[in-house]
C-alpha positions as a printed Julia matrix, in Angstrom:
313×3 Matrix{Float64}:
   0.0     0.0    0.0
   0.99    3.62  -0.49
   2.08    4.99   2.9
   3.28    8.38   4.06
   5.03    8.78   7.41
   5.04   12.26   8.9
   8.14   12.89  11.01
  11.71   11.63  10.77
  12.4    11.15  14.46
  12.94    7.78  16.08
   9.21    6.95  16.0
   8.72    7.95  12.37
  11.76    6.12  11.02
  11.01    2.97  13.05
   7.51    2.94  11.55
   8.89    3.54   8.05
  11.27    0.59   8.38
   8.54   -1.77   9.61
   6.21   -0.71   6.78
   8.93   -1.2    4.18
   9.82   -4.61   5.59
   6.14   -5.56   5.23
   6.19   -4.66   1.53
   4.5    -1.25   1.59
   5.79    1.74  -0.34
   6.82    4.54   2.01
   7.55    8.24   1.81
   8.86   10.01   4.9
   7.93   13.69   5.03
   9.53   15.94   7.63
  10.44   19.57   8.15
  13.73   18.63   9.82
  16.02   15.62   9.86
  18.84   14.36  12.07
  20.87   15.94  13.64
  18.28   18.71  14.14
  15.58   16.7   15.93
  14.6    16.18  19.54
  15.42   12.49  19.0
  19.06   13.5   18.52
  19.08   15.01  22.01
  17.72   11.89  23.71
  19.95   10.62  26.51
  19.1     7.65  25.53
  18.49    4.52  27.56
  15.77    1.93  27.27
  13.61    2.7   30.3
   9.87    3.46  30.46
   9.62    7.08  31.63
   6.84    9.7   31.65
   4.53    7.52  29.6
   1.08    5.91  29.87
  -1.06    3.76  29.68
   1.15    1.23  31.45
  -0.78   -1.83  30.27
   0.16   -0.91  26.69
   3.52    0.76  27.2
   4.91   -2.24  29.11
   4.18   -4.42  26.07
   5.53   -1.9   23.57
   8.59   -1.45  25.75
   9.23   -5.2   25.97
   9.0    -5.55  22.19
  11.39   -2.64  21.74
  13.86   -4.06  24.28
  14.08   -7.29  22.29
  14.62   -5.46  19.0
  17.21   -3.04  20.38
  19.16   -5.91  21.9
  19.05   -7.73  18.55
  20.19   -4.65  16.64
  23.07   -4.18  19.05
  24.24   -7.69  18.22
  23.8    -7.69  14.42
  24.15   -4.0   13.46
  27.47   -2.63  14.78
  26.83    0.79  13.22
  23.58    1.25  15.15
  25.39    2.48  18.27
  23.55    0.2   20.71
  25.28   -1.43  23.7
  23.97   -3.31  26.73
  24.84   -1.87  30.14
  23.88   -2.43  33.75
  22.14    0.27  35.75
  20.6     0.8   39.18
  17.34    2.59  39.92
  17.12    4.26  43.34
  13.8     5.13  44.97
  12.88    7.14  48.05
  10.13    4.73  49.05
   9.4     1.07  48.54
   7.16    0.48  45.52
   5.79   -2.43  43.53
   8.31   -3.91  41.14
   7.83   -2.81  37.52
   5.78   -5.01  35.24
   8.48   -5.03  32.56
  11.02   -6.79  34.82
  10.06  -10.22  33.44
  10.8    -9.12  29.87
  14.47   -8.12  30.23
  17.71  -10.06  30.54
  18.64   -9.08  34.11
  16.68   -7.69  37.06
  17.27   -7.94  40.8
  16.3    -5.99  43.92
  19.21   -4.14  45.51
  20.59   -4.96  48.94
  20.48   -2.22  51.59
  24.25   -1.65  51.38
  23.98   -0.96  47.63
  21.62    1.99  48.07
  23.01    5.54  48.58
  22.03    7.7   51.52
  18.71    9.4   50.91
  17.16    6.47  49.06
  15.57    3.38  50.6
  14.82    0.96  47.76
  15.93    0.07  44.27
  16.82   -2.49  41.66
  19.54   -3.41  39.2
  18.71   -4.05  35.56
  20.38   -4.5   32.2
  19.18   -2.48  29.23
  20.24   -1.07  25.88
  22.07    2.27  25.76
  21.42    3.97  22.43
  23.99    6.46  21.13
  21.69    8.68  19.09
  24.49   10.31  17.07
  25.0     6.84  15.52
  21.48    5.43  15.79
  19.58    8.2   13.99
  21.83    8.12  10.87
  21.56    4.33  10.91
  17.74    4.49  10.95
  17.76    6.94   8.05
  20.2     4.82   6.06
  18.17    1.67   6.71
  15.0     3.42   5.52
  16.73    4.36   2.26
  18.22    0.88   1.81
  14.74   -0.63   1.98
  13.49    1.74  -0.71
  11.94    4.47   1.39
  11.73    7.96  -0.1
  12.89   10.79   2.16
  11.46   14.23   1.44
  11.93   17.49   3.33
   8.51   19.09   3.57
   6.56   20.89   6.26
   3.04   19.55   6.65
   0.54   22.02   8.07
  -2.64   20.05   7.39
  -3.11   16.3    7.02
  -5.49   16.96   4.11
  -2.44   18.06   2.08
  -1.28   14.46   1.83
  -2.54   12.01  -0.77
  -1.91    8.44   0.37
  -3.82    5.29   1.28
  -2.24    5.32   4.74
  -0.8     8.23   6.72
   1.24    7.5    9.85
   1.42   10.62  11.97
   4.64   10.63  14.02
   4.85   14.41  14.29
   5.82   14.48  17.99
   5.51   17.92  19.52
   4.26   19.13  16.13
   1.01   17.23  16.69
  -0.07   20.05  18.98
  -0.68   22.23  15.92
  -1.07   19.6   13.21
  -3.86   17.81  15.08
  -5.02   20.71  17.26
  -4.15   18.47  20.18
  -3.57   20.86  23.05
  -2.88   17.89  25.33
   0.57   17.62  23.73
   3.05   19.61  25.8
   6.83   19.83  25.93
   8.71   18.42  28.89
  12.06   20.21  28.78
  15.2    18.18  29.37
  18.7    19.62  29.89
  21.68   17.24  29.92
  25.45   17.34  30.4
  28.16   15.25  28.69
  31.21   14.16  30.68
  34.3    12.11  29.77
  34.1     9.81  32.77
  32.61    6.33  33.11
  30.56    5.59  36.26
  30.9     1.83  35.7
  27.15    1.33  35.81
  24.25    3.69  35.3
  22.65    5.32  38.34
  19.07    6.54  38.13
  16.25    8.19  40.04
  13.5     8.35  37.45
  10.83   10.15  39.44
   9.99   13.4   37.58
  10.38   15.6   40.67
  13.86   14.21  41.49
  14.96   13.07  38.03
  18.6    11.96  38.08
  20.58    9.83  35.66
  24.13    8.94  34.69
  24.02    7.06  31.4
  27.34    5.48  30.39
  28.04    5.5   26.65
  31.17    4.28  24.94
  32.39    7.82  24.25
  31.06    9.7   27.28
  28.49    9.67  30.09
  25.23   11.62  29.89
  24.17   13.39  33.09
  20.64   14.55  33.75
  18.22   15.74  34.16
  15.23   17.99  34.15
  11.55   17.31  33.41
  10.03   20.78  33.16
   6.47   20.51  31.87
   5.14   23.06  29.37
   8.56   24.76  29.17
   9.49   25.63  25.57
  12.93   27.1   26.25
  15.91   25.64  24.39
  18.39   27.88  26.18
  20.94   26.29  28.51
  20.45   27.42  32.11
  23.22   27.72  34.67
  20.77   26.93  37.47
  19.76   23.67  35.79
  23.41   22.74  35.22
  24.18   23.1   38.92
  20.98   21.28  39.87
  21.85   18.34  37.6
  25.43   18.09  38.85
  24.43   18.19  42.52
  21.86   15.43  41.98
  24.31   13.26  40.05
  27.02   13.73  42.69
  24.6    12.35  45.29
  24.42    9.01  43.44
  27.96    9.18  41.98
  30.33   10.92  44.46
  33.36   10.3   42.21
  31.97   12.57  39.49
  34.71   14.92  38.25
  33.33   18.26  37.03
  36.58   19.06  35.24
  35.75   16.36  32.68
  32.55   18.0   31.4
  32.68   18.31  27.6
  29.25   19.65  26.58
  25.56   20.25  27.22
  22.28   20.22  25.3
  18.53   20.75  25.64
  15.55   18.92  24.13
  11.77   19.06  24.41
  10.1    15.71  25.04
   6.68   15.47  23.28
   4.57   14.61  26.31
   0.9    13.7   26.62
  -1.23   12.15  29.38
  -1.27    8.98  27.24
   0.48    7.96  24.05
  -1.9     8.48  21.14
  -1.64    5.34  19.02
  -4.92    4.84  17.2
  -6.54    4.7   13.77
  -8.68    7.42  12.27
 -10.66    6.53   9.18
 -11.12    9.24   6.56
 -12.9     9.46   3.22
  -9.58    9.03   1.42
  -7.99    6.34   3.57
  -6.55    5.73   7.01
  -4.57    7.91   9.41
  -2.71    6.24  12.25
  -1.6     8.62  14.97
   1.57    7.66  16.84
   2.79   10.46  19.1
   2.95   11.67  22.7
   5.7     9.3   23.89
   7.15   11.74  26.41
  10.55   10.6   27.63
  10.1     7.09  26.22
  10.23    7.64  22.46
  13.21    5.34  21.97
  11.97    2.9   24.62
   8.65    2.36  22.84
   9.73    2.92  19.24
   9.75   -0.6   17.81
   6.78   -1.8   19.86
   4.73    1.14  18.59
   5.93    0.54  15.03
   4.77   -3.08  15.3
   1.44   -1.84  16.66
   1.05    0.49  13.67
   1.59   -2.48  11.37
  -0.96   -4.57  13.27
  -3.54   -1.78  13.02
  -3.0    -1.51   9.26
  -3.44   -5.25   8.83
  -6.63   -5.26  10.9
  -8.15   -2.23   9.22
  -7.38   -3.36   5.69
  -8.72   -6.86   6.3
 -12.09   -5.53   7.52
């Protein structure tokens, strides 16, 4: 079938690849491409964060985990590695539903938890180096025969196609008049120092992470809702460093090499649903918050399932 994907971020390109693999013809239309996208600023670790509904996102996350792990093994240029990390919490909570779907998960002992936290777990997950992963996704789309076109879409009615997959991210606020889509601002720091394992506090009000890549470690973060600013803030830099030092006392500020800011496309729930039109089918796939990479392949598979169901009826 003739498909158009709107958006060339991680969600859009993942959908394009799945559609091409299924034999559909695909055009990807986007105003901007890597390295000028919010996807390029993602930290990025597989970890469900700021995203609902859990009963769906756990499944999409599990499917994505499996695919990212596979890509890390068979696609060396994808920039995906498996690393251990520890999540610290300030109160005891139920264990996450996704724990059964990953390669390693265990509850931490009391002597493994820093002062100020009372509970936590260790897990293994993919670390995705977006400066390698985004070009790889774009190259893979082209290899499969996808057409890439730079074009700003202001109205879905502009597009002539049997199937439109709307992965417009924060742009869906205007494109779909969906005022529920809001930015959640994230500022991060890059440092040439390896913490050995990742250290995380993923509660929005205390958000802290040290994500070890092969070339550097990403320190974060902030989760400032409805904040559109892309300017670096000294106050946020100090806030991030003080939080990271609490979980990683050996952090050496002299090894900082850079900073960046991105706007997560947040929504109360991911919008992944079909909308029938006179001319065809629109599938909306946006509002992933801080879990765009984490849910990308699971959501792409869901898009494909929806197309199969709708076209068979």
